[in-house]
N, C-alpha and C positions, 0 to 999 in steps of 0.2 A: 650829893654834889645834887643838880635841881633836878638834870639831867636823867641820874637812875632813881633820884623819888618817882617819878613820872610814867617812866617803862614800867613798874610794878605795879600799872595800877590798869588791867588788860580788859578792867570793864566798860571804861568809854571809849574802845576800838569796835564795836561789835561791827558798826556801821557805814564803815571808813569802806570797803572797798565801792559800794554804792556813789560816795560823791566821787571816788576819783575815778571812777567809769563815764561818768558825765562826764568829768571834765579832766583830760587826760594829759594836759600841756600844762598843768598844775605844779606849779614848785611845790614841795612840803612846804607844811607850813611850821614853823615855832611853834614854841613855847605858848606867847600869849595869844595866840592864835584859836592852836589847837585843844593846852590842857595835857596832850600826852604822845606818846611815841608808841605806835604796836608792836609787841613782843615779835622779841629775833625771831624763836621757832614755831612760830604760826604761822608771820608774814613768811615764813621756805616754805611749809608745807601750802599751802594752801594756792600762791603765788612763787613758782620759781621762776616765772623771766621776770624779777620785780628787786632792786638792789634792798640788801639789809641799811637803814642804818647804825654806823660806828661811832660809837662814842666819839669824839673829834673831826669825824670830814662831814663834810655832805656831800652826801650821795642822791641824784634825780632818777627817779623812778621812772621805766617805760612804760609807755603807755602800751595797755591792753583790751583785747577788744571782747567785747561784752559775753560770759559764758552760762550756761546755764546745769543746775548739776543734775539733767538728764543727758547730756548734749553724747556723742557717742566719741570716744577717743579720738586725738587726728588719726591719720590715714598716716601710713610708711610714705616718705617723697619718693619719688621717682628716683627708678635707675641710676640717670645722665648726672643726677644732684649727691648721690648720694656716692656714687665713684663705683658700684655697685654692676653685674649687665643681668637683664630677665631670661632667664632659662628659652631656650628656644623651643616653643613649641611644633611638636613634631605634625600638627598637621595645616600648619602650613600658614600665606600672610593673610589668606585668605580668612580662615578660622579668626584672625586677630583684626579683622575687619569685622566682623561680625557682630566680633564683643561692643563697639560702638555707635549699634545700629538699634535704632529703638525695635521692638516687638516683632513682626510678619519680616521687617525689612529684612532680619535679621535670618527670621526663619528660610524663608528665600533665596538667602546667599544665602545658606548649608546647603539648602538642597541644588542650587544649583552647583554649588563646590563639587558633591558626591557622582550628580551628574554625570560631569565632566570625566570626573575619574572610570567611573563604568561605562563612558560611549567610548574613551579610548582602550580602555579592557576589550568590550564588543568586537570594534573593528578592528584588533590585533585578534583575536578570536575567528571570528567573519575571514579575516585574509588565511587564513591559518584552516578554515572550513575546504576557502572556494580552490586553494592548492590543493590539500586532499582530494578534494573532487574531480579536478579536473586530473588530477592522478590517476584515478579509479576509472574515471568513463576512456582516458587513455588505453588504462591499463585493459577494458573491456572489449573498447573497438580496434586492438591491434591484438584481440585473442584467435587463435585457431577456429573455424568456422565447424559447425556439429550442425548440417541437416540446417542450414540457413539462419541459423543463431550464433553467437558468441558463445565458443565455450562454457563459460563460467555462467551464462543464462540459462542453457540448456540444463548443467547438470543443478542449476537451483530450480525448473521444471519439473525435473526427478528427483528430486528431495521436497518440494508441494506432491507426490505423487504420493510416492512412499508415507508421509504423513496420512493425507488421507486413506490409501490404504490401509494402515494401521489405524485407523480412529476408524472406520467406515463396515471394513472387515466387504467391501463387496455384499452388506448382508441392509443398509438401510430401505426401507421402501419407498418409492417415490409419495405424494401424496395422490389421490383417486376423487374425482367430483361429479357430480352431476348429470346426466347424459344430456340437459336441457342445455347445458354450457359450451359444449358441443359444437366445433364447426367445422368446416372445407378447410385441412391446410393448406398455406398460399404455398404455391411451386417457387423452388428458389434455387438456382442452381440447376443443371443438365449433365454433370461432369456424366459421362457413360450411359448419356443416354439423346445422343443425340441425332441417333437410327431408330429409327422405329422399329423396333422388333415382330418378326412373325409371331406371333404367340407358340402356334404347333411346336413352332422348333427350337422351345426355350427346352436345358435341360439343365437341373442341376450337377453340378462335379463335385463329389465326395470323394475326399482324399484322407488317408488315416483311419481309415474303420477298420475296426479287429475281424477280424476273419471274413475281411470286403470277398475273399478269390471266389469263397462258397456263396455266397448272393448271386443269383439267375442276374442278376445287374450290373455284372463284375463288367467292365472293361482294361482290355491292355492301356490302352491310350486315351484316356479319358479327354486329353487337349487335338483329340481328332476328332471329334463333334463339331460339326456345322453347323453356326448361328447363322440365321437368314434373319435378313432386314427388307422393309421395302420404302422407298424415296418419295410415295406421296406424301405429299404433306399434311398432316392432319389434323392444324388448325387450331391447336394447343399451343397455349404458352409454356413455351419449353424453362423456362426459369428471363430471371433476368439480373444486373449488377449491381441497380438498387434497392432503391429502399419502400418501393412502390409496390403493392400489393396483385394478386394477379386480376387483367382483366383493366389497369390500368395504366395510363402512364405520366409524364412526366407534360407540363405544361407545356405544348410547343410540340406534340414530336409523338411522334406521329406509330402504331401500336401496331405492333413487330409478331410474329410468331417466334423467332429464334430468338436467340442472345448474342451477344458480342464475347461467349467466352476466351479464358487465354487461350491459348494451346502451345505443345514443345515446341520448343525451336525448329523451324523445319530442316540442320543439317541432324539432330538427334533424329527426328522422324523417318527418313531418309533411310540414315544409318541401319536404326533397328527394321525399317520392313527389309533392306537386304538380306540384314541375317535370321531373318524369320519367315519368306516367303522360301524358301527351299525348303523349309518343313512340313509346306503346306498346309500352314495356319495367316491370320490373317495380319498387319503392323498391329503394334499391341503398345500400350500406353503413349497414345497420344496427346493427352491433354503434359499442362506446364510444369508438372509432375515427371511427367518421362516415366518408362513402364518401371513396374514395381519388382526391388533382388529378392522379393517372394516368391513370386510369378510361375506359376509350375513350369517346368521341364517335357519336355516333347518326349511320350513316353511311359508316362506318369500313367499309373493303372487306380482304380477305383472305380465308385459307383455315377452311373446316370439316372437320374432322379426325375418322373417326371411330377407335376404340379399335383398331381391322386397321390404320392405315393407321400406328399407333406401333408394332404389335407386328413389325410388319413386317419392321425391322428387326434388328440379331442383338442375340440374347437376352444378355444378362450377369449375374451371379451374385456377390455381397460377403456378407462375414460380419465389420460392422464393427460400433462402438459407438456407440450414443444418444445423447447429451450433453444434457441440459435443464440451462436456467439454472435450475431450482429447487436444485438441487444434487444430481438421480439422474442413472445415466445405465442402458443395458441393450447386450449387444449381438442383436445381430439378422441373422437369416439373410434377405436381400433377393435380389428378380432382376425387371430390367426392362431398362427401351433406357439403353444412356450418352447422357445430355445432347452429349457431341462429336459422336454418330454421329447426333442430332437437327438438330444444326447441321449437316451436312454434309448431311446427304436436304434439308433445309427451309436452305440457307443466308438468313441478314440482305441487304439493298440494300444497300449499299454506300455509304461517308458519305465528301465528300473524300476518296476511293480509300482509304478504309478501312471497315473493318468496324464495326458502333455498338461503341458502350462497354458497354453493359446491356443487359442482358433484364427485361422484367417480367412479374409472374405475380399470377392472382387469383383466387379460385372463381366458381362463374357465377351467385351472387349479390352478389358484390362486397363480398360479406362480411369477405372476410379477402384483405390481397394482398400482394406483396414485390416486392423489386428487388435484383437479383444484377448484379457486373459481369460481362463478357462472360468476363474469363479466367475464374474461378472455376465456371462452366457450363461449360466446354471442358477442369474439371481431369477426368482416366482415371477418377474414383470418385465422380463426380457421375452417379445413378441419377435417369431417370425409371421409377418403381417402378410394374410393375401386380402384383409377387408375392410374400407375404412368410412365411417359414418353408413354402415350401413348398407353400403356396395361395392362389389369389387376392385379392386383399385385399378387406377387409370396407368395408362405408358406413360407419362412422366408422373407420376407419384411411384414410380416403382414398379409393378404389373409385371410379372406377377407374383412375385415373393421380395417382398424389403425386407429389414430389420427397424423394428424399436426397443429402445433401451431409454426410458424415461432419467436414467440415472448420468445418463453421459447428454456432451451437447448434438447438438441438432446434425453436427461435421460426420459424427461418429455413424449416422444411423444408414447405413449404405442403403441404395434404392436398387433393382432389378441385380438381383446377384445371383451370381452364373457360378462363385468354385464357394464352396466350404472345406476347408481343408484343417486337419486337428497338426500342430507342430511342436515342438519343444525349444523350437529358437523364436527369441520376440520377431514378427513381423513387422514388417514393412507398412507406413501409412503416408497417405497422400498429402493431407495436408500439416503433418508431420516433417517432411519433407521440406513444403516451405516452412517452417517455422513455424506450427503450432504444437501443441501439448501434444504427445502422445495417450497420454490417461485420457485425458479432457471428462474426463468426476465433476459433479456439479456439487 
């Protein structure tokens, strides 16, 4: 057969694909035009989309797009055309969209998606935090009050004090400064100083001293001693309630010798006066915090010391910083007697073979009072001050005797000391009763 003879000539069909690509709709040419047909296996391998001529049949070849040897294989048809479902992307539809976006737009979309997820989480966590905070606030606010502080806050103050005592052990020394940096201390508060004391009438009541009955200065009732006061104005600034330095006033306010200090409620003062006047003593604790729970009972024996009995001890000077809890501080030159020397000269009565844990101090009228650990009273920088800036103390700085503890805030540094008592019970404290920390350590 003629067709069979021509198919056996493969060398004459090598360029045919290019010709057919140029004219895809052309019908297959006969023997007279082409003179040959392509071999069956070569056509089936290289052009799977075309028909192979079979003997006795005429088959049309399908049009083909031109391809190159380097072209990538055809991608898989979409799932909708193949009938298969694409697996669900766990990141959601937003991430599907980002695949169709170019460059930075896709990155921005991914950031936005993640931001939304974190924002929802943040709002949820914030709501839980607000609810917990409000619950804690309600719990603290409705807790039992302990010295004008909710009990949880008072326990927190005591925990902080315990940590401070454990770390510093009342042994840390406060910094000292050159004398040229010292300045006169401002007057800030007149608790226990509102009446001018007659200097000759001052006595230091000392209670709890060992072998006190053998001392010639011992009396059976130290509380019976009468302090005398003068009503003559001193012209000295007795203190202030603002942050204005002594000798200055706020704009438009006239200078005044006295200050508007808070006083205890009138019924409290009247009741105390009624209870105490029958004992022959002045009303005590007339300031805002009221009378101390640690004040002496009538009939308490002890020593009555003069200022000469105190200054007979070795004199010491310090230039240290006085720090007020209001936020200000001053470097001051102090002079007086170390409390440690005073404790050696007038030792406390041992309790169960050891010295008492605390020292209590108050002003002559009991309006102001403080309690201290015995250890801080033995601190080498704790002074019973008799001089300031090279001169004797003035009345409104606590004459004739005041305390300086550079390791404590100023509200612990009591002025015009009238009583020192050694005790094993934690003493009362004026500002602690008004919500402050008993420890007051720096």
